[in-house]
N, C-alpha and C positions, 0 to 999 in steps of 0.2 A: 223183719216184717212186722207189720203194725196190724194189730187186731182192732176190728170195728168194734165200738160199744154200742149194745143195744139200747133202744129207746127206753126199756125198762131200767136198765142199769144206769143210764143217765139220769132218770127220775131218782132212782134210789139215792144215788150219790148226791144230786142236788139236794134231796130232802136231809141228808145227812149235814151238809154245808149249811142248810137253813138253820139246823138245831145248833150249830157252832156259834151262831149270831145270837142265840137265845129265843129263836122261834120266829114264826112268820112275820109277827108285827115288827120286831126289831129288825128283822132283814128287810121288810118292806121300806122301813125309814132309811136304812142305810143305803139301799140301792135306788130307792125312788120308784119301787115297782108296786103296783096295786096288790094287796093282799089276796084278792080273789084270783089274780093271773098267778101268783105264787101257788096257791093252792092247785090250781089247774095243771101247772107243771110237775107238781109232787104227784097227784093223782094219775098222771099220764094223760090228761085230757089234752093238752097241749104239749108239743115237742119242746125239750130242752136243747136249745140251739147252742152251737159252739160259741157264739158271741156271749150268750148268758153265762156259760161256763167260764168264759174269759173274764168277764166282768166279776163274776163270783170270785175267781182266784184272786184278782187284784183285790178285791174288798177284804178277803181272808189274810193277804199279805199285810194289808193297812192294820187290819184288827191285831194280826200278831205283833206288829211293831208296837201298836198302842198299849197292848198287854205286857210286852217286855220293858217298855218305858215305865208302866206303872208299877211292874214288880221291882225294877231298879230303885224307884222313889221310895217305895216299902222299905228295901233293904238299906237305903240311906237313913230314913227315919229311924228304923230299929237300931241301927248302928250308933247313931247320936243319942239314944234313949237308954240311960243307965238301968232303968227299971226293967228292960226286957232282957238283961243278962242273967243267965242262970248260974 
């Protein structure tokens, strides 16, 4: 059985996701959504739709992949630099 998510829970979860991107401005740029609209979603003034959550999830997966790639590049740089060895 699936439990429905309340509008408040959707707004709160959406707000957490926005912070993972570095805040409203960064999220706005990443998803191409007006900052005022994002604030309205977070404040519960506008409902967070399933489509918006899906788009947010896709963007989070992309962000995670970018972060993983950056971490791997750091590991390669550090392994090639003898000054970083303890």
